[in-house]
N, C-alpha and C positions, 0 to 999 in steps of 0.2 A: 750793737744791733740788738732788737728788743726778742725778748723769748718767745717763740712762737706756742700759743696758748690755744690754738683752734685746730691745727693739723697733726695727726699723729705718725712720726716717723717709724719706718719699717726695719727691723735688721733684716729684711731678706733683699733689701735694695742695695746695688753697688754703690759706690762711693760717686761715680759719675750721675748715676739716677737719682742718688739722694741730692746731689748738687742741682740737678735741673727741676726736681722737684721743689725744692727750696727758692729757686729763682722763680718759677711760676707762682708760686704762692706769694712774693713778696715783690715781684715786679711786674704790675699788670701791663706793660707794654711788651712783654715778652709773652704775652698769652694770643691765642689766635679768635678772632671774633668770627665767629660761623654765621653772624647774621650779615657778613659783607662779602662780595665775590671776592673770591681768591684768584691768582693768576691761574690761566690754562681753564677756569670752569666755562661751561658753557653758559650764554646769556638766553634766557628764554623770555620773549615778550609776552606780557600776558595784562588784562585789564583788570584782575580779580582785586588786586588793592583799591583801585579805583572805586568799583563796583560795592565793595565792604563799606568802602568809607561814605559813598553816595548814601547807600542806606541808613549807616548810622547816622549822617548828618541829617537826614530827612525824617528820622524816627521821632514822633508825637507820642510818647507814650500816654498822652492823656486822650488822644482820640479813639483809643479803644474801649468797646464796651464788654459788658458781661456775654452778650450774644456772640461778641467775637471771640470771648474765651471758649465757651461752649462749644462754636463752631470749630475750632482749633483742635479741641478734645475730641471731637467726634471723629477728626479725618485719621485714616491710618498712618499717614507722613505727613511731615511738618514743612509748609511752605514757607518762605520769609515772612509773608504778612500772618501766618499763624504763630511764629516764632515770636514776631514782634508783638503779637496780643497776648501770648504768654509769658512774655515779660514786663506787660503793662500793670499797673496798680489795680487793673480790674481782676486781674487774675489770682489776687491775695486769697480771696475767698475759695478757690478751687486748688489751693497747694496739696492739700492729702491727695486728691485725684492725680495731681500733676504727678507726684512721687511714685503713686502705685503704678501709673501708665510708663514712668520711666524704669521703673524695676522690671515691667513686662517686657 
C-alpha cells in the first residue's frame, strides 16, 4: 500500500476511527455522494435547474451594450438580464464600479 502523503493521521482517533478514515481516503466507493438522493430523502419537484440551463443556453454575451451595463449598475437589485449584462464583455470598462458596488 502506498504511503499516505496528503492526509494527516491523528493520535486522538481510535483504531476503528483511523481505519474508517483510511478507507474513506483510499476507497472512493466507500464515500457518500451528497449530490445524489439517498434512501429516505424527500424528492422535491422543481424547474429551477431547467430555468437556469435555459438562461445559460440562451445567453448571447455579445448582445449587451455599454448602455445595458450602465442601466444594470443603476439598479438597486440585479435582475437576470442585469446579471447577464454585467457578465458581458461590455462590462469590462466598469469593473472598478462593479467592485465598489459589490463591496457596498
